[in-house]
N, CA, C and O atoms as CSV, one atom per row, in Angstrom:
chain,resi,resn,atom,element,x,y,z
A,1,UNK,N,N,73.326,59.666,12.777
A,1,UNK,CA,C,72.610,58.935,13.885
A,1,UNK,C,C,73.475,57.733,14.284
A,1,UNK,O,O,74.194,57.180,13.451
A,2,UNK,N,N,73.405,57.337,15.534
A,2,UNK,CA,C,74.252,56.116,15.921
A,2,UNK,C,C,72.793,55.038,16.521
A,2,UNK,O,O,71.680,55.392,16.909
A,3,UNK,N,N,73.321,53.819,16.399
A,3,UNK,CA,C,72.691,52.609,16.670
A,3,UNK,C,C,73.367,51.846,17.271
A,3,UNK,O,O,74.544,51.774,16.918
A,4,UNK,N,N,72.907,50.998,18.385
A,4,UNK,CA,C,73.628,50.152,19.053
A,4,UNK,C,C,72.910,48.733,18.969
A,4,UNK,O,O,71.693,48.614,18.825
A,5,UNK,N,N,73.878,47.583,19.084
A,5,UNK,CA,C,73.526,46.369,19.124
A,5,UNK,C,C,74.175,45.655,20.122
A,5,UNK,O,O,75.233,46.089,20.576
A,6,UNK,N,N,73.618,44.472,20.583
A,6,UNK,CA,C,74.268,43.744,21.546
A,6,UNK,C,C,74.469,42.480,21.164
A,6,UNK,O,O,73.552,41.876,20.606
A,7,UNK,N,N,75.816,41.813,21.422
A,7,UNK,CA,C,76.355,40.607,20.846
A,7,UNK,C,C,76.459,39.701,22.201
A,7,UNK,O,O,76.449,40.277,23.289
A,8,UNK,N,N,76.542,38.538,22.140
A,8,UNK,CA,C,76.991,37.694,23.129
A,8,UNK,C,C,76.844,36.131,22.999
A,8,UNK,O,O,76.517,35.652,21.913
A,9,UNK,N,N,77.072,35.362,24.051
A,9,UNK,CA,C,76.973,33.949,23.773
A,9,UNK,C,C,75.769,33.441,24.624
A,9,UNK,O,O,75.798,33.488,25.854
A,10,UNK,N,N,74.796,32.993,23.978
A,10,UNK,CA,C,73.722,32.462,24.647
A,10,UNK,C,C,74.068,31.231,25.386
A,10,UNK,O,O,75.024,30.548,25.018
A,11,UNK,N,N,73.338,30.905,26.422
A,11,UNK,CA,C,73.535,29.765,27.350
A,11,UNK,C,C,73.237,28.383,26.379
A,11,UNK,O,O,72.212,28.233,25.715
A,12,UNK,N,N,74.299,27.475,26.447
A,12,UNK,CA,C,74.304,26.324,25.636
A,12,UNK,C,C,75.104,26.372,24.338
A,12,UNK,O,O,75.363,25.396,23.634
A,13,UNK,N,N,75.523,27.870,24.076
A,13,UNK,CA,C,75.982,27.884,22.691
A,13,UNK,C,C,77.618,27.922,22.975
A,13,UNK,O,O,78.082,27.863,24.114
A,14,UNK,N,N,78.396,28.025,21.816
A,14,UNK,CA,C,79.856,28.414,21.863
A,14,UNK,C,C,79.996,29.558,21.067
A,14,UNK,O,O,80.989,30.247,21.299
A,15,UNK,N,N,79.296,29.890,20.258
A,15,UNK,CA,C,79.683,31.129,19.220
A,15,UNK,C,C,78.739,32.268,19.636
A,15,UNK,O,O,77.591,32.176,20.071
A,16,UNK,N,N,79.509,33.398,19.396
A,16,UNK,CA,C,78.861,34.726,19.744
A,16,UNK,C,C,77.884,34.920,18.766
A,16,UNK,O,O,78.214,34.619,17.619
A,17,UNK,N,N,76.448,35.472,19.004
A,17,UNK,CA,C,75.470,35.914,17.993
A,17,UNK,C,C,74.964,37.000,18.267
A,17,UNK,O,O,75.176,37.321,19.436
A,18,UNK,N,N,74.245,37.881,17.556
A,18,UNK,CA,C,73.577,39.176,17.710
A,18,UNK,C,C,72.458,39.004,18.446
A,18,UNK,O,O,71.554,38.256,18.075
A,19,UNK,N,N,72.425,39.635,19.474
A,19,UNK,CA,C,70.968,39.276,20.541
A,19,UNK,C,C,69.933,40.253,20.238
A,19,UNK,O,O,68.763,39.936,20.026
A,20,UNK,N,N,70.432,41.591,20.219
A,20,UNK,CA,C,69.566,42.805,20.288
A,20,UNK,C,C,69.940,43.737,19.202
A,20,UNK,O,O,71.125,43.754,18.870
A,21,UNK,N,N,69.086,44.528,18.592
A,21,UNK,CA,C,69.434,45.570,17.654
A,21,UNK,C,C,68.683,46.738,17.678
A,21,UNK,O,O,67.766,46.833,18.493
A,22,UNK,N,N,68.936,47.653,16.899
A,22,UNK,CA,C,67.944,49.058,17.028
A,22,UNK,C,C,67.731,49.592,18.208
A,22,UNK,O,O,66.660,50.155,18.434
A,23,UNK,N,N,68.823,49.494,19.256
A,23,UNK,CA,C,68.849,50.273,20.311
A,23,UNK,C,C,69.333,51.527,20.188
A,23,UNK,O,O,70.472,51.596,19.726
A,24,UNK,N,N,68.684,52.744,20.529
A,24,UNK,CA,C,68.898,54.182,20.200
A,24,UNK,C,C,69.842,54.712,21.202
A,24,UNK,O,O,70.565,55.641,20.843
A,25,UNK,N,N,69.947,54.234,22.471
A,25,UNK,CA,C,70.854,54.773,23.273
A,25,UNK,C,C,72.030,53.788,23.910
A,25,UNK,O,O,71.727,52.652,24.276
A,26,UNK,N,N,73.249,54.237,24.010
A,26,UNK,CA,C,74.252,53.716,24.387
A,26,UNK,C,C,74.104,52.966,25.813
A,26,UNK,O,O,74.450,51.798,25.992
A,27,UNK,N,N,73.534,53.815,26.812
A,27,UNK,CA,C,73.305,53.534,28.305
A,27,UNK,C,C,72.292,52.293,28.222
A,27,UNK,O,O,72.486,51.268,28.875
A,28,UNK,N,N,71.208,52.464,27.376
A,28,UNK,CA,C,70.258,51.308,27.552
A,28,UNK,C,C,70.566,50.129,26.832
A,28,UNK,O,O,69.850,49.138,26.972
A,29,UNK,N,N,71.751,50.119,25.922
A,29,UNK,CA,C,72.391,48.894,25.215
A,29,UNK,C,C,73.060,48.193,26.370
A,29,UNK,O,O,73.004,46.985,26.601
A,30,UNK,N,N,73.815,49.280,27.190
A,30,UNK,CA,C,74.836,48.483,28.152
A,30,UNK,C,C,73.907,47.854,29.318
A,30,UNK,O,O,74.257,46.817,29.882
A,31,UNK,N,N,72.633,48.566,29.678
A,31,UNK,CA,C,71.815,47.841,30.719
A,31,UNK,C,C,71.080,46.642,30.102
A,31,UNK,O,O,70.881,45.725,30.899
A,32,UNK,N,N,70.691,46.480,29.007
A,32,UNK,CA,C,70.227,45.359,28.685
A,32,UNK,C,C,71.337,44.439,28.391
A,32,UNK,O,O,71.122,43.232,28.495
A,33,UNK,N,N,72.442,44.845,28.055
A,33,UNK,CA,C,73.585,43.505,27.845
A,33,UNK,C,C,74.027,42.902,29.381
A,33,UNK,O,O,74.317,41.720,29.569
A,34,UNK,N,N,74.021,43.849,30.337
A,34,UNK,CA,C,74.060,43.631,31.773
A,34,UNK,C,C,72.760,42.577,32.313
A,34,UNK,O,O,72.938,41.692,33.150
A,35,UNK,N,N,71.710,42.811,31.788
A,35,UNK,CA,C,70.457,42.294,32.104
A,35,UNK,C,C,70.462,40.672,31.465
A,35,UNK,O,O,70.155,39.644,32.067
A,36,UNK,N,N,70.851,40.800,30.254
A,36,UNK,CA,C,70.891,39.455,29.528
A,36,UNK,C,C,71.906,38.500,30.418
A,36,UNK,O,O,71.655,37.323,30.679
A,37,UNK,N,N,72.966,39.130,30.795
A,37,UNK,CA,C,74.113,38.161,31.522
A,37,UNK,C,C,73.556,37.854,32.917
A,37,UNK,O,O,73.699,36.705,33.336
A,38,UNK,N,N,73.024,38.637,33.569
A,38,UNK,CA,C,72.381,38.484,34.936
A,38,UNK,C,C,71.167,37.432,35.030
A,38,UNK,O,O,71.082,36.410,35.712
A,39,UNK,N,N,70.224,38.025,34.100
A,39,UNK,CA,C,69.042,37.112,34.112
A,39,UNK,C,C,68.845,36.083,33.365
A,39,UNK,O,O,68.054,35.225,33.754
A,40,UNK,N,N,69.474,35.948,32.210
A,40,UNK,CA,C,69.323,35.032,31.015
A,40,UNK,C,C,70.682,34.151,30.665
A,40,UNK,O,O,70.760,33.396,29.696
A,41,UNK,N,N,71.680,34.372,31.575
A,41,UNK,CA,C,72.739,33.457,31.428
A,41,UNK,C,C,73.712,33.710,30.216
A,41,UNK,O,O,74.633,32.921,30.008
A,42,UNK,N,N,73.514,34.772,29.447
A,42,UNK,CA,C,74.411,35.207,28.389
A,42,UNK,C,C,75.787,35.629,28.943
A,42,UNK,O,O,75.905,36.366,29.923
A,43,UNK,N,N,76.797,35.122,28.263
A,43,UNK,CA,C,78.027,35.253,28.579
A,43,UNK,C,C,78.630,36.265,27.526
A,43,UNK,O,O,78.109,36.495,26.434
A,44,UNK,N,N,79.740,36.811,27.971
A,44,UNK,CA,C,80.777,37.643,27.158
A,44,UNK,C,C,79.797,38.778,26.119
A,44,UNK,O,O,80.068,39.040,24.947
A,45,UNK,N,N,78.691,39.303,26.862
A,45,UNK,CA,C,77.951,40.392,26.109
A,45,UNK,C,C,78.797,41.277,26.069
A,45,UNK,O,O,79.642,41.484,26.940
A,46,UNK,N,N,78.613,42.038,24.797
A,46,UNK,CA,C,79.028,43.589,24.374
A,46,UNK,C,C,78.257,44.220,23.667
A,46,UNK,O,O,77.370,43.623,23.058
A,47,UNK,N,N,78.405,45.552,23.578
A,47,UNK,CA,C,77.737,46.691,22.716
A,47,UNK,C,C,78.501,46.891,21.598
A,47,UNK,O,O,79.721,46.987,21.725
A,48,UNK,N,N,77.938,46.976,20.436
A,48,UNK,CA,C,78.397,47.561,19.251
A,48,UNK,C,C,77.892,48.832,18.867
A,48,UNK,O,O,76.667,48.877,18.753
A,49,UNK,N,N,78.515,49.858,18.641
A,49,UNK,CA,C,77.938,51.060,17.979
A,49,UNK,C,C,78.126,51.292,16.535
A,49,UNK,O,O,79.204,51.382,15.946
A,50,UNK,N,N,76.944,51.377,16.042
A,50,UNK,CA,C,76.832,51.499,14.615
A,50,UNK,C,C,76.492,53.021,14.155
A,50,UNK,O,O,75.429,53.524,14.521
A,51,UNK,N,N,77.390,53.732,13.363
A,51,UNK,CA,C,77.270,55.029,13.178
A,51,UNK,C,C,76.385,55.002,11.686
A,51,UNK,O,O,76.981,54.645,10.670
A,52,UNK,N,N,75.342,55.287,11.637
A,52,UNK,CA,C,74.520,55.423,10.452
A,52,UNK,C,C,74.890,56.572,9.417
A,52,UNK,O,O,74.389,56.607,8.293
A,53,UNK,N,N,75.712,57.415,9.834
A,53,UNK,CA,C,76.057,58.546,9.061
A,53,UNK,C,C,77.488,58.085,8.181
A,53,UNK,O,O,77.868,58.649,7.155
A,54,UNK,N,N,78.089,57.061,8.767
A,54,UNK,CA,C,79.272,56.521,8.071
A,54,UNK,C,C,78.631,55.533,6.972
A,54,UNK,O,O,77.575,54.920,7.130
A,55,UNK,N,N,79.565,55.480,5.678
A,55,UNK,CA,C,79.289,54.442,4.728
A,55,UNK,C,C,79.860,53.297,5.131
A,55,UNK,O,O,81.033,53.127,5.464
A,56,UNK,N,N,78.726,52.288,5.077
A,56,UNK,CA,C,79.164,50.851,5.483
A,56,UNK,C,C,80.186,50.053,4.804
A,56,UNK,O,O,80.577,48.980,5.264
A,57,UNK,N,N,80.616,50.556,3.730
A,57,UNK,CA,C,81.707,50.214,2.675
A,57,UNK,C,C,82.983,50.271,3.335
A,57,UNK,O,O,83.845,49.396,3.253
A,58,UNK,N,N,83.086,51.586,4.144
A,58,UNK,CA,C,84.373,51.911,4.932
A,58,UNK,C,C,84.773,50.864,5.913
A,58,UNK,O,O,85.903,50.433,6.145
A,59,UNK,N,N,83.428,50.479,6.541
A,59,UNK,CA,C,83.855,49.526,7.786
A,59,UNK,C,C,84.298,48.200,7.398
A,59,UNK,O,O,84.942,47.568,8.235
A,60,UNK,N,N,84.048,47.644,6.210
A,60,UNK,CA,C,84.572,46.431,5.632
A,60,UNK,C,C,85.781,46.444,5.275
A,60,UNK,O,O,86.554,45.618,5.758
A,61,UNK,N,N,86.250,47.470,4.269
A,61,UNK,CA,C,87.432,47.521,3.816
A,61,UNK,C,C,88.610,48.169,4.635
A,61,UNK,O,O,89.774,48.195,4.237
A,62,UNK,N,N,88.186,48.665,5.770
A,62,UNK,CA,C,89.300,49.056,6.807
A,62,UNK,C,C,90.084,47.997,7.250
A,62,UNK,O,O,91.267,48.248,7.478
A,63,UNK,N,N,89.647,46.785,7.433
A,63,UNK,CA,C,90.666,45.661,7.633
A,63,UNK,C,C,90.931,44.762,6.746
A,63,UNK,O,O,91.183,43.641,7.187
A,64,UNK,N,N,90.954,44.953,5.344
A,64,UNK,CA,C,91.504,44.146,4.275
A,64,UNK,C,C,92.930,44.849,3.893
A,64,UNK,O,O,93.189,46.052,3.871
A,65,UNK,N,N,93.629,43.930,3.649
A,65,UNK,CA,C,95.083,44.458,2.967
A,65,UNK,C,C,94.692,44.648,1.586
A,65,UNK,O,O,93.806,44.081,0.947
A,66,UNK,N,N,95.685,45.739,1.168
A,66,UNK,CA,C,95.543,46.072,-0.324
A,66,UNK,C,C,95.538,44.983,-1.294
A,66,UNK,O,O,96.207,43.983,-1.032
A,67,UNK,N,N,94.890,45.044,-2.349
A,67,UNK,CA,C,94.650,44.284,-3.502
A,67,UNK,C,C,93.648,42.932,-3.044
A,67,UNK,O,O,93.720,41.871,-3.664
A,68,UNK,N,N,92.975,43.075,-2.202
A,68,UNK,CA,C,91.928,42.159,-1.673
A,68,UNK,C,C,90.578,42.654,-2.140
A,68,UNK,O,O,89.555,42.049,-1.822
């Protein structure tokens, strides 16, 4: 099962933050990201795909060098 989250930079902020979670369809997440940018002034909105069938520890260890 996949879940989607929308990240972006809210108006007046400089850091990216998690804006929406638990979106069940990728197309819906994209539409929501576009709406946030168009209507609410969010910049650099992006959609993250989260695969609930994959062990989360694999995601965090994938980018770490050996021995860390």
